C-alpha positions in Angstrom: -15.1 -24.8 -2.0 -14.0 -23.8 -5.5 -14.6 -20.0 -4.8 -12.9 -19.9 -2.0 -9.9 -21.5 -3.7 -10.2 -18.6 -6.0 -10.9 -16.1 -3.7 -7.3 -17.1 -2.6 -5.9 -16.8 -5.3 -7.5 -12.8 -6.2 -6.4 -12.1 -2.5 -2.7 -13.1 -3.2 -2.9 -11.5 -6.4 -4.1 -7.9 -5.0 -1.8 -8.5 -1.9 1.5 -8.8 -4.2 0.0 -5.9 -6.9 -0.2 -3.5 -3.8 3.3 -4.0 -2.5 4.3 -4.1 -5.8 2.8 -1.0 -6.8 4.6 0.7 -3.9 8.1 -1.1 -4.2 7.7 -2.7 -1.3 9.0 -6.2 -3.0 10.4 -8.1 -0.2 6.4 -7.6 1.3 5.1 -8.9 -2.1 7.1 -12.4 -1.8 4.7 -14.5 0.4 1.3 -13.9 -1.8 3.4 -14.4 -4.8 5.3 -18.0 -3.7 1.9 -18.8 -2.7 0.0 -18.1 -6.2 3.3 -20.0 -8.1 2.1 -22.9 -5.7 -1.8 -22.9 -6.3 -2.8 -25.4 -8.6 -5.2 -22.6 -10.0 -2.4 -21.1 -11.8 -1.6 -22.1 -15.5 1.9 -23.2 -16.4 2.7 -19.4 -18.2 1.6 -17.9 -15.1 3.7 -19.7 -12.9 6.3 -19.3 -15.6 5.8 -15.4 -15.2 5.4 -15.2 -11.1 8.8 -17.2 -10.7 10.8 -14.7 -13.3 9.5 -11.7 -11.2 10.8 -14.0 -7.8 13.8 -13.8 -9.8 13.6 -10.2 -10.2 12.9 -9.3 -6.6 15.6 -11.4 -5.4 18.3 -9.7 -7.5 16.6 -6.2 -7.2 18.9 -4.0 -5.4 17.4 -1.5 -3.4 18.4 2.5 -3.8 20.2 1.4 -7.1 20.5 4.6 -9.4 19.2 2.3 -12.1 16.0 0.9 -10.4 13.8 2.8 -12.4 15.0 1.4 -15.6 15.7 -1.9 -15.1 12.2 -2.0 -13.3 10.3 -1.6 -16.6 12.7 -3.5 -18.5 11.6 -6.7 -16.1 8.1 -6.2 -15.8 7.9 -5.5 -19.4 9.9 -9.1 -20.3 7.9 -10.6 -17.8 4.6 -9.6 -19.5 5.5 -10.0 -23.0 6.7 -13.7 -22.3 3.3 -14.1 -20.0 1.4 -13.1 -23.3 3.7 -15.0 -26.0 3.4 -18.1 -23.4 -0.7 -17.7 -23.7 -0.9 -17.0 -27.3 1.8 -19.9 -28.1 -0.9 -22.2 -27.6 -3.6 -20.3 -29.6 -4.5 -21.0 -33.8 -3.7 -16.5 -33.5 -0.3 -17.3 -32.8 0.5 -19.6 -35.6 -0.9 -16.9 -37.9 1.0 -14.1 -36.3 3.7 -16.2 -36.7 3.3 -16.6 -40.6 2.7 -12.7 -40.7 4.7 -10.2 -41.8 3.7 -7.7 -38.4 3.5 -11.2 -36.4 8.1 -11.5 -37.0 8.2 -8.1 -36.7 7.0 -8.6 -33.5 9.1 -11.2 -32.6 12.4 -9.2 -33.9 11.1 -7.1 -30.9 11.0 -9.2 -28.5 14.7 -10.6 -29.5 16.2 -7.0 -29.6 14.6 -6.3 -26.0 15.6 -9.6 -24.9 19.1 -8.7 -25.8 19.0 -5.3 -25.2 18.1 -6.4 -21.7 21.1 -8.8 -21.3 23.3 -5.8 -22.3 21.7 -3.6 -19.6 21.8 -6.2 -16.6 25.7 -6.7 -17.7 26.7 -3.1 -17.8 24.8 -2.3 -14.7 27.1 -5.6 -13.4 30.3 -3.8 -14.6 29.3 -0.1 -14.0 29.2 1.3 -10.3 26.0 3.1 -10.4 25.5 3.7 -7.1 29.1 5.5 -6.8 27.6 7.5 -9.8 25.2 8.5 -8.6 26.6 9.9 -5.0 29.0 11.9 -7.5 26.5 13.5 -9.7 25.0 14.2 -6.1 28.2 15.8 -4.8 29.0 17.6 -8.3 25.2 19.4 -8.0 26.1 20.5 -4.6 29.5 21.9 -5.3 27.5 23.8 -8.1 24.9 25.9 -6.3 27.5 26.4 -3.5 
């Protein structure tokens, strides 16, 4: 039945959301993979799910920069999903022509540039070592 198939997608979506919210990313992967393969999901949603799966795979558990990286990554994925959905609509064509729409696209480009910079800086910076040194410094100060 069609409603059973939809129920599956809703169950997988809730399952993935709950695990992501709890930062149990590995547990979210099976539900996301099922959603990615579902014929009920549109192309923009599948693209967003694929981006999310890549993010989860590349995420380093207990990294000092996870909080910032998580927020930036989820924001980027959400923006891509929204913009993919809007591209097919007349409103997007109108938005592209407006001053506010152009500004929104500039913000997205800048966000993508900052994300790439952050990723390269993160790869060149041993944040975990810095975090450990900061903890040791705090212990030394409060002895």
